[in-house]
DRENPALUM-107372 format. One line per 4 residues: number of its first residue (from 0); for each residue y negated, z negated, x negated of N, C-alpha, C, O. Coordinates in steps of 0.02 Angstrom, whole numbers. Last residue first. Layout:
BEGIN
NUM> Y/Z/X/Y/Z/X/Y/Z/X/Y/Z/X; ...
//
This chain:
BEGIN
283> -5249/-5320/-9882/-5216/-5357/-9829/-5142/-5364/-9845/-5105/-5393/-9806; -5361/-5357/-10017/-5306/-5324/-9993/-5271/-5357/-9933/-5264/-5418/-9934; -5525/-5346/-10069/-5484/-5383/-10016/-5420/-5337/-10003/-5429/-5281/-9979; -5555/-5293/-10236/-5545/-5281/-10159/-5509/-5337/-10130/-5468/-5371/-10161
279> -5681/-5349/-10352/-5614/-5345/-10336/-5604/-5331/-10255/-5643/-5356/-10215; -5808/-5368/-10408/-5792/-5304/-10376/-5721/-5298/-10360/-5699/-5240/-10353; -5815/-5452/-10560/-5838/-5440/-10494/-5808/-5376/-10471/-5786/-5334/-10511; -5687/-5550/-10646/-5740/-5498/-10646/-5757/-5478/-10573/-5716/-5489/-10529
275> -5667/-5728/-10612/-5643/-5661/-10630/-5702/-5609/-10625/-5757/-5625/-10602; -5665/-5900/-10655/-5699/-5839/-10630/-5668/-5772/-10648/-5644/-5766/-10704; -5518/-5998/-10631/-5569/-5975/-10672/-5603/-5909/-10638/-5572/-5872/-10600; -5481/-6082/-10472/-5459/-6046/-10534/-5525/-6018/-10568/-5579/-6016/-10537
271> -5563/-6232/-10415/-5521/-6168/-10404/-5512/-6133/-10472/-5537/-6157/-10523; -5647/-6339/-10431/-5568/-6355/-10434/-5531/-6292/-10427/-5470/-6295/-10431; -5767/-6291/-10401/-5751/-6300/-10472/-5677/-6317/-10477/-5649/-6308/-10532; -5829/-6262/-10281/-5770/-6231/-10304/-5748/-6240/-10372/-5713/-6197/-10399
267> -5991/-6298/-10349/-5949/-6285/-10290/-5892/-6242/-10311/-5899/-6195/-10350; -6029/-6407/-10482/-6019/-6338/-10458/-5972/-6334/-10395/-5920/-6366/-10393; -6083/-6566/-10417/-6086/-6515/-10474/-6072/-6450/-10443/-6094/-6434/-10388; -5993/-6617/-10281/-6033/-6646/-10333/-6032/-6589/-10395/-5977/-6572/-10417
263> -5976/-6617/-10110/-5978/-6580/-10170/-6022/-6607/-10219/-6081/-6620/-10206; -5869/-6648/-9991/-5923/-6692/-10028/-5917/-6658/-10100/-5870/-6666/-10139; -5863/-6537/-9849/-5842/-6563/-9915/-5891/-6607/-9947/-5950/-6604/-9932; -5793/-6465/-9708/-5847/-6506/-9739/-5823/-6538/-9793/-5769/-6566/-9791
259> -5669/-6407/-9686/-5730/-6368/-9680/-5795/-6400/-9702/-5845/-6366/-9714; -5545/-6459/-9686/-5580/-6463/-9748/-5646/-6422/-9747/-5674/-6405/-9799; -5481/-6468/-9563/-5473/-6415/-9603/-5503/-6411/-9670/-5488/-6365/-9708; -5501/-6599/-9509/-5428/-6575/-9513/-5419/-6509/-9553/-5364/-6492/-9573
255> -5586/-6729/-9574/-5593/-6660/-9555/-5525/-6625/-9567/-5497/-6622/-9622; -5587/-6866/-9616/-5545/-6849/-9556/-5555/-6769/-9534/-5533/-6749/-9480; -5675/-6868/-9730/-5608/-6893/-9734/-5559/-6872/-9678/-5499/-6862/-9689; -5812/-6836/-9721/-5758/-6778/-9742/-5688/-6800/-9733/-5643/-6758/-9728
251> -5881/-6948/-9712/-5882/-6900/-9660/-5832/-6845/-9669/-5815/-6811/-9620; -5873/-7015/-9825/-5829/-7040/-9770/-5828/-6983/-9718/-5778/-6974/-9684; -5961/-6987/-9933/-5903/-6946/-9919/-5859/-6959/-9862/-5812/-6922/-9849; -6130/-7013/-9864/-6069/-7039/-9900/-6010/-6991/-9887/-6009/-6958/-9835
247> -6303/-7026/-9857/-6243/-6984/-9848/-6189/-7016/-9898/-6200/-7038/-9954; -6383/-7173/-9775/-6373/-7122/-9830/-6308/-7083/-9825/-6261/-7106/-9793; -6445/-7069/-9637/-6415/-7077/-9705/-6403/-7152/-9715/-6413/-7191/-9668; -6550/-6959/-9547/-6500/-7011/-9552/-6473/-7018/-9626/-6480/-6973/-9668
243> -6646/-6866/-9545/-6639/-6891/-9490/-6585/-6959/-9498/-6584/-7004/-9456; -6654/-6802/-9671/-6712/-6829/-9645/-6700/-6875/-9581/-6742/-6918/-9566; -6530/-6738/-9680/-6544/-6790/-9722/-6603/-6833/-9706/-6606/-6892/-9724; -6423/-6674/-9582/-6494/-6683/-9581/-6509/-6745/-9619/-6501/-6801/-9594
239> -6303/-6554/-9562/-6317/-6615/-9600/-6392/-6616/-9600/-6423/-6565/-9616; -6215/-6501/-9423/-6275/-6490/-9461/-6296/-6556/-9498/-6307/-6608/-9466; -6062/-6423/-9381/-6099/-6487/-9398/-6159/-6467/-9437/-6156/-6422/-9479; -6039/-6309/-9240/-6044/-6323/-9317/-6080/-6386/-9330/-6126/-6403/-9293
235> -6054/-6272/-9114/-5990/-6286/-9135/-5987/-6303/-9209/-5932/-6310/-9236; -6197/-6275/-9097/-6161/-6216/-9091/-6096/-6217/-9125/-6079/-6170/-9162; -6202/-6429/-9179/-6249/-6378/-9149/-6201/-6314/-9146/-6166/-6303/-9196; -6187/-6598/-9200/-6146/-6536/-9189/-6195/-6495/-9152/-6226/-6516/-9103
231> -6255/-6693/-9340/-6255/-6678/-9270/-6222/-6611/-9261/-6225/-6570/-9307; -6267/-6819/-9458/-6237/-6757/-9443/-6238/-6753/-9359/-6224/-6801/-9323; -6359/-6930/-9456/-6351/-6891/-9519/-6320/-6823/-9498/-6346/-6771/-9520; -6361/-7012/-9351/-6415/-6963/-9358/-6403/-6912/-9414/-6433/-6859/-9416
227> -6271/-7151/-9419/-6304/-7122/-9360/-6364/-7072/-9382/-6408/-7088/-9422; -6159/-7090/-9549/-6212/-7135/-9521/-6249/-7101/-9470/-6259/-7040/-9468; -6004/-7012/-9493/-6060/-7012/-9533/-6111/-7065/-9507/-6107/-7085/-9449; -5901/-7005/-9398/-5891/-7048/-9455/-5958/-7050/-9501/-5961/-7093/-9546
223> -5947/-6908/-9298/-5931/-6980/-9280/-5926/-7029/-9340/-5944/-7087/-9334; -5971/-6796/-9380/-6029/-6829/-9351/-6007/-6896/-9325/-6048/-6942/-9328; -5836/-6773/-9410/-5880/-6789/-9467/-5938/-6819/-9431/-5957/-6873/-9453; -5768/-6746/-9289/-5761/-6811/-9318/-5805/-6825/-9377/-5814/-6883/-9394
219> -5786/-6624/-9215/-5842/-6672/-9214/-5829/-6740/-9251/-5871/-6785/-9247; -5722/-6506/-9206/-5687/-6572/-9177/-5743/-6629/-9178/-5738/-6677/-9139; -5741/-6377/-9237/-5789/-6408/-9196/-5764/-6473/-9171/-5784/-6494/-9116; -5663/-6320/-9339/-5641/-6313/-9269/-5685/-6350/-9218/-5666/-6353/-9160
215> -5713/-6227/-9476/-5732/-6285/-9437/-5705/-6273/-9364/-5722/-6224/-9332; -5580/-6152/-9578/-5635/-6145/-9525/-5651/-6207/-9492/-5604/-6244/-9477; -5476/-6134/-9665/-5531/-6192/-9679/-5588/-6184/-9632/-5643/-6209/-9646; -5401/-6032/-9629/-5368/-6096/-9631/-5418/-6150/-9635/-5407/-6206/-9613
211> -5467/-5926/-9501/-5470/-5948/-9562/-5438/-6013/-9568/-5443/-6052/-9520; -5430/-5880/-9367/-5463/-5829/-9412/-5466/-5854/-9487/-5466/-5812/-9533; -5375/-5987/-9307/-5339/-5926/-9305/-5369/-5881/-9358/-5331/-5846/-9391; -5464/-6091/-9302/-5417/-6098/-9344/-5374/-6035/-9355/-5341/-6029/-9407
207> -5555/-6042/-9190/-5576/-6051/-9264/-5524/-6056/-9316/-5533/-6030/-9371; -5471/-6046/-9085/-5505/-5986/-9102/-5528/-5987/-9174/-5521/-5939/-9211; -5427/-6178/-9081/-5381/-6126/-9106/-5413/-6064/-9124/-5391/-6029/-9170; -5583/-6251/-9099/-5516/-6264/-9090/-5475/-6207/-9114/-5488/-6187/-9171
203> -5723/-6140/-9095/-5692/-6199/-9087/-5617/-6198/-9077/-5590/-6149/-9051; -5858/-6050/-9190/-5804/-6054/-9138/-5771/-6121/-9140/-5789/-6160/-9184; -5958/-5997/-9276/-5974/-6040/-9219/-5919/-6038/-9163/-5931/-6026/-9103; -5939/-5998/-9443/-5910/-5972/-9383/-5920/-6019/-9322/-5891/-6073/-9319
199> -5974/-6051/-9568/-6029/-6032/-9521/-5998/-5995/-9455/-6036/-5964/-9419; -5930/-6177/-9682/-5909/-6132/-9632/-5967/-6112/-9585/-6006/-6155/-9564; -5949/-6296/-9755/-5926/-6234/-9793/-5895/-6190/-9737/-5838/-6169/-9745; -6069/-6412/-9775/-6029/-6379/-9724/-6009/-6310/-9754/-6052/-6272/-9776
195> -6075/-6545/-9884/-6091/-6470/-9879/-6042/-6447/-9827/-5982/-6459/-9833; -6159/-6677/-9958/-6120/-6659/-9903/-6131/-6583/-9878/-6185/-6562/-9857; -6248/-6692/-10065/-6176/-6682/-10081/-6132/-6659/-10019/-6078/-6629/-10026; -6388/-6663/-10118/-6360/-6660/-10055/-6289/-6637/-10057/-6272/-6578/-10052
191> -6427/-6649/-10253/-6392/-6721/-10234/-6372/-6718/-10156/-6342/-6766/-10132; -6486/-6525/-10259/-6419/-6533/-10288/-6387/-6604/-10270/-6326/-6612/-10273; -6568/-6458/-10122/-6561/-6508/-10172/-6489/-6521/-10201/-6440/-6526/-10165; -6529/-6287/-10085/-6522/-6357/-10059/-6534/-6406/-10126/-6509/-6388/-10180
187> -6528/-6133/-10013/-6556/-6174/-10072/-6564/-6242/-10044/-6597/-6255/-9993; -6387/-6052/-9957/-6444/-6095/-9938/-6466/-6129/-10002/-6424/-6151/-10041; -6282/-5907/-9906/-6315/-5950/-9952/-6377/-5988/-9934/-6418/-5961/-9897; -6250/-5826/-9796/-6209/-5884/-9814/-6238/-5933/-9867/-6220/-5991/-9870
183> -6294/-5707/-9735/-6338/-5774/-9735/-6299/-5833/-9750/-6310/-5887/-9722; -6228/-5593/-9746/-6207/-5638/-9690/-6240/-5708/-9689/-6222/-5755/-9654; -6269/-5527/-9855/-6281/-5489/-9782/-6260/-5535/-9731/-6273/-5521/-9672; -6349/-5581/-9991/-6295/-5595/-9948/-6307/-5567/-9877/-6356/-5586/-9845
179> -6472/-5569/-10051/-6424/-5522/-10064/-6366/-5520/-10012/-6340/-5468/-9994; -6557/-5681/-10024/-6574/-5611/-10001/-6519/-5564/-10007/-6518/-5517/-9966; -6479/-5779/-10092/-6491/-5785/-10018/-6513/-5714/-9986/-6491/-5694/-9933; -6491/-5737/-10218/-6423/-5731/-10182/-6431/-5734/-10107/-6397/-5701/-10068
175> -6621/-5759/-10247/-6597/-5693/-10252/-6531/-5681/-10211/-6518/-5630/-10179; -6671/-5888/-10257/-6655/-5864/-10191/-6633/-5789/-10194/-6627/-5760/-10140; -6686/-5978/-10368/-6735/-5923/-10355/-6729/-5886/-10288/-6778/-5855/-10266; -6621/-6083/-10418/-6649/-6091/-10347/-6699/-6030/-10334/-6745/-6035/-10294
171> -6571/-6074/-10543/-6641/-6097/-10539/-6668/-6103/-10466/-6725/-6123/-10454; -6418/-6118/-10624/-6447/-6100/-10555/-6529/-6122/-10558/-6547/-6179/-10573; -6360/-6181/-10729/-6405/-6120/-10744/-6437/-6100/-10680/-6487/-6064/-10684; -6293/-6294/-10671/-6337/-6300/-10738/-6388/-6238/-10750/-6443/-6243/-10776
167> -6221/-6249/-10570/-6279/-6287/-10554/-6335/-6296/-10614/-6397/-6301/-10610; -6151/-6098/-10544/-6160/-6152/-10594/-6228/-6183/-10585/-6280/-6152/-10591; -6063/-6052/-10405/-6133/-6062/-10428/-6137/-6107/-10486/-6124/-6166/-10470; -5939/-5938/-10370/-5953/-6003/-10399/-6024/-6010/-10430/-6040/-5975/-10478
163> -5888/-5843/-10233/-5939/-5856/-10289/-5946/-5927/-10309/-5956/-5971/-10267; -5720/-5801/-10212/-5772/-5836/-10188/-5829/-5849/-10253/-5812/-5863/-10310; -5599/-5739/-10244/-5654/-5700/-10223/-5711/-5739/-10187/-5743/-5715/-10140; -5510/-5817/-10303/-5507/-5823/-10230/-5558/-5777/-10199/-5563/-5773/-10137
159> -5546/-5817/-10433/-5491/-5786/-10417/-5476/-5777/-10338/-5436/-5735/-10317; -5727/-5814/-10422/-5664/-5836/-10448/-5604/-5800/-10420/-5615/-5752/-10384; -5882/-5738/-10484/-5824/-5743/-10434/-5763/-5770/-10464/-5746/-5756/-10522; -6031/-5822/-10527/-5978/-5781/-10551/-5916/-5789/-10496/-5905/-5844/-10469
155> -6200/-5850/-10564/-6145/-5849/-10511/-6092/-5797/-10536/-6106/-5741/-10559; -6299/-5849/-10647/-6276/-5917/-10629/-6220/-5914/-10575/-6197/-5964/-10546; -6385/-5760/-10714/-6312/-5760/-10732/-6280/-5826/-10706/-6238/-5855/-10741; -6508/-5748/-10671/-6491/-5799/-10722/-6423/-5806/-10740/-6403/-5851/-10776
151> -6521/-5655/-10567/-6554/-5639/-10632/-6533/-5685/-10690/-6537/-5667/-10748; -6401/-5601/-10458/-6427/-5665/-10498/-6455/-5647/-10564/-6420/-5626/-10610; -6345/-5494/-10404/-6415/-5502/-10395/-6445/-5562/-10431/-6506/-5571/-10433; -6210/-5498/-10438/-6248/-5448/-10464/-6320/-5455/-10453/-6357/-5423/-10490
147> -6170/-5609/-10360/-6167/-5612/-10433/-6213/-5560/-10462/-6251/-5576/-10507; -6197/-5558/-10226/-6235/-5618/-10247/-6230/-5617/-10328/-6282/-5623/-10360; -6105/-5458/-10213/-6179/-5441/-10210/-6217/-5495/-10242/-6263/-5483/-10280; -5965/-5480/-10214/-6006/-5499/-10273/-6075/-5465/-10273/-6101/-5446/-10326
143> -5866/-5469/-10119/-5876/-5411/-10160/-5935/-5420/-10210/-5953/-5373/-10245; -5837/-5571/-10026/-5811/-5573/-10094/-5814/-5513/-10137/-5775/-5503/-10184; -5869/-5599/-9899/-5832/-5539/-9909/-5809/-5531/-9976/-5765/-5490/-9989; -5870/-5751/-9809/-5887/-5721/-9873/-5840/-5656/-9880/-5780/-5659/-9867
139> -5883/-5739/-9625/-5852/-5768/-9689/-5877/-5718/-9750/-5898/-5661/-9743; -5911/-5695/-9499/-5960/-5740/-9527/-5945/-5760/-9599/-5985/-5792/-9631; -5803/-5633/-9435/-5863/-5595/-9453/-5921/-5633/-9481/-5976/-5606/-9487; -5643/-5636/-9480/-5699/-5686/-9470/-5759/-5645/-9489/-5767/-5624/-9546
135> -5563/-5540/-9519/-5561/-5555/-9441/-5625/-5596/-9430/-5657/-5591/-9378; -5606/-5418/-9635/-5600/-5489/-9621/-5605/-5498/-9543/-5647/-5468/-9509; -5634/-5295/-9665/-5570/-5302/-9659/-5553/-5377/-9636/-5496/-5394/-9621; -5776/-5262/-9673/-5735/-5276/-9738/-5665/-5295/-9731/-5634/-5311/-9781
131> -5836/-5240/-9563/-5829/-5306/-9577/-5790/-5322/-9640/-5774/-5378/-9658; -5848/-5104/-9521/-5789/-5146/-9499/-5783/-5216/-9522/-5735/-5250/-9505; -5966/-5082/-9621/-5908/-5045/-9604/-5847/-5087/-9586/-5803/-5101/-9626; -6055/-5179/-9645/-6077/-5128/-9601/-6016/-5084/-9575/-6015/-5056/-9520
127> -5992/-5254/-9742/-6019/-5295/-9682/-6031/-5239/-9625/-6017/-5251/-9566; -5976/-5165/-9846/-5923/-5185/-9808/-5936/-5219/-9746/-5896/-5214/-9700; -6112/-5152/-9890/-6076/-5097/-9860/-6017/-5121/-9820/-6009/-5099/-9763; -6134/-5287/-9933/-6176/-5256/-9875/-6148/-5195/-9846/-6157/-5182/-9787
123> -6048/-5301/-10028/-6037/-5339/-9971/-6075/-5310/-9911/-6054/-5308/-9853; -5974/-5159/-10114/-6036/-5197/-10093/-6024/-5238/-10029/-5993/-5214/-9982; -5907/-5040/-10169/-5895/-5113/-10191/-5958/-5145/-10172/-5997/-5159/-10218; -5867/-4928/-10043/-5916/-4947/-10091/-5907/-5023/-10108/-5902/-5065/-10062
119> -5689/-4944/-9992/-5757/-4914/-9991/-5803/-4936/-10048/-5778/-4961/-10099; -5577/-5013/-9908/-5580/-4967/-9962/-5653/-4925/-9951/-5663/-4883/-9907; -5508/-5154/-9850/-5569/-5117/-9854/-5558/-5074/-9915/-5534/-5097/-9967; -5374/-5177/-9740/-5390/-5173/-9807/-5451/-5130/-9814/-5451/-5074/-9788
115> -5368/-5292/-9604/-5368/-5224/-9628/-5388/-5224/-9703/-5417/-5273/-9725; -5371/-5424/-9573/-5341/-5376/-9522/-5338/-5307/-9544/-5309/-5265/-9510; -5350/-5575/-9650/-5364/-5508/-9659/-5331/-5465/-9604/-5271/-5470/-9592; -5415/-5740/-9631/-5361/-5685/-9608/-5391/-5619/-9619/-5448/-5606/-9601
111> -5445/-5840/-9771/-5480/-5804/-9714/-5427/-5748/-9698/-5398/-5716/-9743; -5350/-5875/-9874/-5372/-5920/-9826/-5399/-5888/-9759/-5381/-5906/-9703; -5330/-5774/-9961/-5276/-5813/-9942/-5294/-5860/-9892/-5246/-5888/-9864; -5493/-5776/-10030/-5421/-5741/-10026/-5367/-5789/-10013/-5359/-5838/-10049
107> -5597/-5901/-9938/-5580/-5845/-9985/-5508/-5814/-9976/-5472/-5824/-9927; -5683/-5987/-9863/-5626/-5945/-9836/-5611/-5884/-9879/-5613/-5827/-9858; -5790/-6064/-9873/-5733/-6080/-9915/-5674/-6035/-9898/-5618/-6049/-9919; -5963/-6061/-9856/-5902/-6032/-9839/-5848/-6049/-9892/-5863/-6047/-9951
103> -6101/-6070/-9893/-6070/-6103/-9829/-6009/-6063/-9806/-6004/-6037/-9750; -6157/-6109/-10054/-6118/-6060/-10005/-6089/-6098/-9952/-6057/-6149/-9961; -6311/-6149/-10123/-6245/-6169/-10106/-6218/-6119/-10055/-6257/-6091/-10016; -6419/-6154/-10265/-6391/-6110/-10207/-6322/-6144/-10200/-6286/-6163/-10246
99> -6518/-6300/-10293/-6472/-6250/-10317/-6450/-6209/-10250/-6461/-6230/-10194; -6635/-6405/-10374/-6618/-6364/-10317/-6565/-6312/-10337/-6567/-6285/-10392; -6703/-6550/-10441/-6659/-6494/-10449/-6631/-6467/-10382/-6606/-6505/-10341; -6866/-6595/-10445/-6802/-6602/-10403/-6763/-6537/-10412/-6784/-6481/-10396
95> -6960/-6669/-10560/-6928/-6605/-10546/-6863/-6617/-10506/-6814/-6644/-10531; -7108/-6751/-10537/-7039/-6754/-10533/-7010/-6686/-10514/-7029/-6652/-10466; -7247/-6729/-10658/-7214/-6732/-10589/-7142/-6735/-10593/-7113/-6724/-10646; -7335/-6725/-10761/-7284/-6674/-10752/-7252/-6671/-10684/-7233/-6619/-10659
91> -7505/-6764/-10745/-7435/-6787/-10734/-7385/-6729/-10723/-7395/-6688/-10678; -7612/-6689/-10867/-7594/-6706/-10800/-7525/-6733/-10798/-7488/-6725/-10846; -7674/-6611/-10970/-7682/-6684/-10963/-7671/-6708/-10899/-7713/-6744/-10872; -7635/-6483/-11004/-7688/-6498/-10949/-7711/-6567/-10941/-7762/-6580/-10908
87> -7545/-6498/-11106/-7604/-6462/-11115/-7658/-6474/-11062/-7718/-6474/-11076; -7452/-6587/-11046/-7495/-6613/-11099/-7555/-6571/-11111/-7609/-6597/-11124; -7408/-6498/-10949/-7432/-6561/-10928/-7478/-6589/-10980/-7533/-6612/-10966; -7344/-6399/-11031/-7399/-6388/-10986/-7436/-6443/-10962/-7497/-6436/-10954
83> -7249/-6482/-11092/-7297/-6444/-11138/-7356/-6430/-11091/-7412/-6446/-11108; -7160/-6518/-10993/-7210/-6572/-11028/-7265/-6538/-11069/-7319/-6564/-11079; -7114/-6395/-10965/-7145/-6432/-10909/-7193/-6485/-10940/-7250/-6496/-10921; -7032/-6375/-11081/-7088/-6329/-11061/-7140/-6360/-11009/-7201/-6349/-11013
79> -6946/-6478/-11074/-6994/-6476/-11130/-7048/-6431/-11114/-7105/-6444/-11130; -6868/-6448/-10962/-6912/-6514/-10961/-6964/-6512/-11014/-7019/-6539/-11005; -6895/-6275/-10945/-6854/-6327/-10965/-6902/-6390/-10957/-6963/-6385/-10947; -6921/-6176/-10790/-6949/-6208/-10852/-6904/-6265/-10873/-6878/-6301/-10831
75> -6875/-6158/-10662/-6847/-6123/-10710/-6864/-6146/-10779/-6825/-6135/-10825; -6949/-6217/-10562/-6879/-6241/-10575/-6847/-6206/-10628/-6789/-6224/-10642; -7107/-6280/-10556/-7070/-6222/-10585/-6998/-6248/-10599/-6988/-6292/-10640; -7159/-6400/-10525/-7145/-6349/-10471/-7105/-6296/-10491/-7069/-6266/-10451
71> -7196/-6472/-10635/-7124/-6472/-10617/-7109/-6429/-10559/-7051/-6420/-10543; -7336/-6465/-10642/-7295/-6414/-10678/-7224/-6410/-10657/-7193/-6357/-10660; -7410/-6499/-10472/-7376/-6520/-10530/-7336/-6468/-10568/-7304/-6427/-10535; -7556/-6435/-10421/-7492/-6428/-10413/-7455/-6451/-10477/-7469/-6425/-10531
67> -7701/-6430/-10426/-7662/-6485/-10451/-7593/-6488/-10438/-7567/-6543/-10443; -7769/-6312/-10411/-7753/-6353/-10352/-7717/-6418/-10365/-7704/-6456/-10318; -7793/-6243/-10529/-7842/-6246/-10479/-7832/-6301/-10420/-7878/-6327/-10390; -7669/-6259/-10606/-7744/-6265/-10634/-7791/-6283/-10584/-7827/-6332/-10591
63> -7572/-6228/-10519/-7570/-6286/-10564/-7635/-6302/-10586/-7654/-6360/-10584; -7608/-6110/-10454/-7608/-6171/-10416/-7599/-6236/-10461/-7619/-6291/-10440; -7607/-6021/-10565/-7672/-6033/-10532/-7670/-6096/-10490/-7719/-6134/-10488; -7470/-6023/-10594/-7523/-6049/-10638/-7587/-6064/-10609/-7618/-6115/-10624
59> -7421/-5969/-10480/-7408/-6042/-10490/-7450/-6065/-10539/-7470/-6123/-10535; -7464/-5837/-10501/-7483/-5875/-10442/-7475/-5951/-10447/-7515/-5990/-10422; -7396/-5806/-10622/-7472/-5804/-10609/-7500/-5844/-10558/-7550/-5879/-10566; -7260/-5802/-10585/-7291/-5851/-10628/-7363/-5856/-10631/-7389/-5910/-10642
55> -7261/-5765/-10407/-7244/-5754/-10472/-7272/-5813/-10515/-7301/-5861/-10491; -7300/-5806/-10276/-7277/-5738/-10289/-7257/-5721/-10358/-7236/-5664/-10369; -7218/-5965/-10250/-7277/-5923/-10266/-7245/-5850/-10283/-7187/-5838/-10298; -7101/-6038/-10240/-7139/-6027/-10175/-7196/-5982/-10185/-7225/-5960/-10136
51> -7026/-6059/-10354/-7073/-6113/-10344/-7116/-6096/-10272/-7159/-6135/-10252; -6946/-5943/-10354/-6912/-6006/-10340/-6968/-6059/-10322/-6956/-6100/-10278; -7000/-5820/-10405/-7021/-5840/-10346/-6989/-5909/-10319/-7005/-5928/-10262; -6981/-5761/-10530/-6923/-5769/-10481/-6947/-5784/-10412/-6917/-5762/-10363
47> -7045/-5736/-10649/-7075/-5714/-10585/-7023/-5710/-10531/-7020/-5662/-10492; -7022/-5767/-10775/-6969/-5735/-10739/-6988/-5707/-10675/-6955/-5662/-10648; -7108/-5843/-10862/-7119/-5768/-10849/-7070/-5732/-10813/-7070/-5671/-10815; -7102/-5970/-10894/-7050/-5928/-10917/-7061/-5859/-10910/-7031/-5817/-10943
43> -7272/-6031/-10947/-7216/-6024/-10893/-7165/-5976/-10918/-7183/-5939/-10964; -7357/-6010/-11042/-7317/-6065/-11052/-7255/-6064/-11005/-7200/-6088/-11018; -7445/-5914/-10988/-7410/-5902/-11051/-7357/-5955/-11063/-7310/-5937/-11098; -7503/-5983/-10883/-7454/-5927/-10865/-7416/-5912/-10929/-7357/-5898/-10924
39> -7594/-6066/-10960/-7526/-6095/-10925/-7479/-6042/-10903/-7419/-6054/-10904; -7676/-5965/-11002/-7636/-6012/-11053/-7575/-6042/-11023/-7519/-6045/-11050; -7729/-5924/-10888/-7690/-5874/-10930/-7648/-5914/-10979/-7591/-5897/-10993; -7792/-6044/-10842/-7738/-6010/-10807/-7699/-5963/-10853/-7637/-5967/-10853
35> -7891/-6067/-10930/-7826/-6116/-10936/-7772/-6081/-10889/-7712/-6091/-10899; -7998/-6004/-10900/-7958/-5975/-10955/-7894/-6019/-10962/-7850/-6002/-11001; -8046/-5975/-10738/-8023/-6031/-10788/-7984/-6006/-10844/-7928/-5983/-10828; -8157/-5841/-10712/-8088/-5867/-10707/-8078/-5921/-10761/-8097/-5913/-10819
31> -8304/-5825/-10626/-8273/-5835/-10696/-8205/-5866/-10683/-8200/-5915/-10646; -8334/-5713/-10510/-8315/-5781/-10517/-8286/-5785/-10587/-8243/-5744/-10602; -8474/-5600/-10490/-8408/-5615/-10509/-8398/-5687/-10522/-8444/-5721/-10544; -8601/-5570/-10454/-8566/-5601/-10405/-8499/-5615/-10428/-8462/-5642/-10388
27> -8671/-5506/-10559/-8702/-5561/-10533/-8655/-5598/-10486/-8668/-5657/-10478; -8588/-5399/-10604/-8624/-5438/-10654/-8649/-5502/-10622/-8650/-5552/-10658; -8540/-5343/-10490/-8493/-5372/-10535/-8528/-5419/-10591/-8500/-5467/-10616; -8662/-5294/-10435/-8622/-5342/-10403/-8567/-5380/-10447/-8554/-5439/-10439
23> -8694/-5196/-10533/-8739/-5257/-10517/-8699/-5314/-10483/-8703/-5372/-10502; -8581/-5106/-10512/-8596/-5140/-10574/-8644/-5199/-10572/-8633/-5248/-10609; -8598/-5069/-10379/-8539/-5103/-10400/-8553/-5143/-10468/-8537/-5202/-10475; -8725/-5004/-10384/-8716/-5063/-10340/-8655/-5105/-10364/-8659/-5166/-10369
19> -8696/-4897/-10470/-8744/-4944/-10492/-8735/-5011/-10453/-8737/-5065/-10482; -8596/-4828/-10394/-8580/-4860/-10454/-8626/-4906/-10480/-8605/-4954/-10512; -8680/-4791/-10285/-8629/-4843/-10274/-8599/-4871/-10341/-8580/-4929/-10345; -8765/-4695/-10360/-8794/-4757/-10322/-8741/-4811/-10315/-8752/-4869/-10334
15> -8678/-4603/-10410/-8720/-4643/-10456/-8744/-4709/-10421/-8743/-4765/-10447; -8626/-4552/-10293/-8582/-4582/-10346/-8620/-4630/-10390/-8599/-4686/-10405; -8740/-4500/-10235/-8701/-4555/-10201/-8655/-4591/-10252/-8648/-4652/-10251; -8762/-4399/-10329/-8814/-4449/-10314/-8781/-4513/-10280/-8796/-4570/-10298
11> -8650/-4320/-10314/-8664/-4351/-10376/-8712/-4408/-10367/-8702/-4462/-10396; -8665/-4279/-10177/-8607/-4315/-10201/-8621/-4355/-10261/-8608/-4415/-10263; -8785/-4206/-10191/-8784/-4265/-10148/-8727/-4305/-10172/-8738/-4363/-10188; -8750/-4100/-10285/-8798/-4153/-10295/-8798/-4214/-10260/-8808/-4268/-10287
7> -8656/-4039/-10203/-8633/-4071/-10262/-8682/-4116/-10289/-8663/-4168/-10316; -8734/-3992/-10092/-8679/-4044/-10082/-8653/-4073/-10145/-8629/-4129/-10143; -8815/-3900/-10169/-8843/-3957/-10138/-8790/-4014/-10121/-8802/-4073/-10133; -8713/-3810/-10208/-8754/-3847/-10257/-8785/-3911/-10228/-8782/-3966/-10257
3> -8677/-3754/-10085/-8622/-3794/-10129/-8658/-3833/-10173/-8639/-3890/-10182; -8787/-3698/-10038/-8764/-3755/-10007/-8713/-3792/-10050/-8708/-3853/-10049; -8906/-3649/-10167/-8847/-3640/-10127/-8829/-3703/-10092/-8850/-3757/-10113; -9076/-3641/-10177/-9015/-3672/-10201/-8961/-3669/-10147/-8972/-3685/-10089
//
């Protein structure tokens, strides 16, 4: 018998042996999956957005069935959908805390200082890499709508000041805009956290006011006027810490000389002009 034939026989024998081992292992060692997992997955929206903190709807279904995670952990499902899952499993639906994406910048067109006109690929990420898109503020919103295009749920639209407006009714807190923004301006927050710092420039006094009309100038008045512990100054910016102090009130915004901290209820920038189509240029 030739060496090739012997080698072929050995390989065939090994394949048969290990195939038999795998078949036996599957037969006796497999863990039966709870059929309710598939049923719950079918009741979830199927968007696989990750807003719940799991890798997808399948992962959340496994946690709901196997670990008792409340159905309300899904921020995309309607209240009726959550109640349907709770009724099917015979569990409490849990409290659904509405969370939304918030933008930490208000320096749109006409507010943030332009030092050049950006002419290039219509993308915040591209503009960020190429001279900062013409903005003197290297922390501000570039207004080229990467966040709008990334939003699976059509919850973000650009307004006439080239600032993204987040619709709190349709936002699911999926975090796509957080990933899309090259300047880390978006944060997922509970919708009832109304005190919002709308600046990320770690500058102070005239250095801050020179680059943007609504930049935080680090005066610290908001921290002085807020309940003890609620607001602290870090790196020339106010940090709102709901766990450390409260209750939050709009008083902290009253003496802000630039409007860098706002009391936001509902849609951010809802008082500005109607949304416009994405992809407009900043012109100096």
